[in-house]
N, C-alpha and C positions, 0 to 999 in steps of 0.2 A: 256376415260373409261380404267379401269385397265383391266389388261390380264388374271387375279384372274376370273372376273365378266364377261368378252367377252361372250356369250354364244349363239351365234349364228354361225350354220357352214354353210360354202360353199359347202360342198356336201350334204346337204339335203334342202335347200334353193328352190330347183328347181321342189319340192311335193309340200307338204302341211303345213309346217310347219308355213308357215307365216300368213296362217289360225289362229293357236293356238297363234300366237305373238298379233295378233288382236283381237281375242277373250277374252285375258288375260288382254288386256289392254284395254280394250273396255271403262272401266270408267273413264279412268286419262285421254286418248286421247278426248273422247267427251267434257269431263269438261274442259281441260287444251287448246288444239287445235284453232287456228284460221285459217278457213278452206279455207280463201282467196288466201293469197300466196301459198297454198299445191295445191288449184285447178288449180290455174293461171299457175304452172308449168307442173302438168298434160296436161292440153290442150297444153301448147307447145310443149311437147316432145309426144303428139299424143297417150298418154295412154287414154285419157277419148274425148268424140267427144264433139262437141256445145255443145247438147240437154242434156247431161249429165250435162255438165258445168252446164249451165242454172236450171238444177233440184236440182245442192248441193247449190248454191247461192241465187233462186230465191224463190223457193218453201218452204221454210221453214222460218218463222220468228223469230227464235231464232238460238244463234248461235249453241246452244248444236244440234240442230235440223239440221243443215246443216252440221254437223260433225256424226251424225249418220247417214244421206242420204250420206255422202262422204266415209266413211269406209265399207258402204255396197257396193259401186260400187267398190271401190280399191279391195274388196275383190273377186269378179270374174274378175281380173285382172292379176292374176297370181304372179307368183313372182317378173317380170319385173315389173309389175304395183305398188309392196309393194315398191320394190327397189326405182322406182321412187318418190315415195312417201316419203320415208326413208330419200331421196339426199335432198328432198325441206325443211326437218326437221333439217339439220342439224345446221344449222345457226342461224336460229330465236328459234327453239325448242328445241334444243341441250338435254335437259334430259330426251323429249320424245324420242327422237332417241337412248339414251341411254336404257332407259327403255323398248325399242324393243329390243335392244342388249341381255341386260341381263336377258331373257324371253327365258329358252331352250324348246324347245319342249321333250317330252320323250322320242325321239328316237335319237337325237344328241349328247348325251354326248361323245361317245368316236370322232365324227368325229370334235365335239367342242375342243377338246384338241387337235388334228391333225392341225386345222386352227390357234390355238393359238400357235403351234412350229414354222410355216411357219412365222407367225408374228413376232415372237420375234428374231429368226433369222435373218430378214431383217432388224430388227430395231440397233441389237448387232452389225451390221456396223458398225456404226457412221455415215454412210452415208444417207442424206435425200433423194438420188434418188434412193436407190439400189433397189427399187420393181421395179424403171421403168424396170432393166434389165431383170428380173424374167416376167416382165409383157408381153415384147419382145421375149423372148422365148416361152412366151403362144401364141405368134402370137394374141396378142392384139395390135390395130392399134394404129399410133401414135395420132390421133385425139380423139380417146377415151381415151388413158391416158393424155394426155391434161383436157379433160373433169373432168376425177378422180380428178387430182389435182387443176381446176378452183372451185370446189365444196367444197372444203376441201383445202383449200391455207395453212391453218395454224395447221392441223389434219392429222400428219403423220403416226398414226395409222390407223384415217379414210380412206388414200387414201390405204392402202396398204388392210385393209380390203374388200374397197369397187372394188377394181380392184380383189380380188380373186372372190367377189359374183359375178360380170360380168362376168368374164369368166364361170363361172358354168354355169349362164343363160343363156351365147350365145351357149355353148356348148352342155348343158342337161348330156346326160351320156355318152358321149364321153369325157366329165372331168372330169376324176375319178382319185385313187392317184397314179395310175402309170406314166401316164400322166403330171399329178405336180412333180413327183419324177423325172422322166427324166430331167425335165425342171429345178429342183434345181441343179441335179447334172452338166450338161452344164453350169450352172450359177456361180459351183464350189463352190455348198452348198452339198458338199458330206454327213457330218453327219449329217445333216438337213434330207437328203434322205431317209439314212438309218435307221435314227430314225423313221420316220413316215411307213416308209415300214414292218420295224420290228412291231412298234405298230398295224397296221391295222391287220399284218399276224397274231399276238396274238388276236385279236379282234376276227377274223373270227373263228379260231381253238376254242375259249371259247364258240362263239355261237354253232359250231357243235356240242361241248361236250353237250350243254345245250338241243341241239333237241333231242340227243340219249337216 
């Protein structure tokens, strides 16, 4: 996916943006998705129960009907459930994963730009493993790092993006701009750290002026 079209924010996914993405892309997901491998993955990762798994695959005669049931269930599983569904889509349904990524909820514009800044900085190093150093600074375990790499072995952009989303999902409100900027600075990316701090400060100032 191109950075210009990366429309999913690491800083807002823990709220309700995933619901907006599922709703806006429901027609395409219902039409194009094959639910079996997605449901298999969600069951294996304990996102859905055995009962919900059977409801998806055996209570509807049509693929579209199974997809509708799957999406309705995933919508109740929070950001983590959404991201596990997206992980399952990367290999066989990459165009649908990109469609979700390219859908920005109205509240994400500034945070999207910050995410792009981080991804661009990590890619610009020329090292395919540079994101792993930042992941360790953010206290992501080696098992999780290996899992991220396993799910997207040939997609460095996806690896970086998924690492940031995992960090945000696992840490909730503690995963804020200051923590990320400190980690970037410690990892030697001072320019990126300062750029994000300045952009975030300017955005807060504009929001305060708008409220006055």
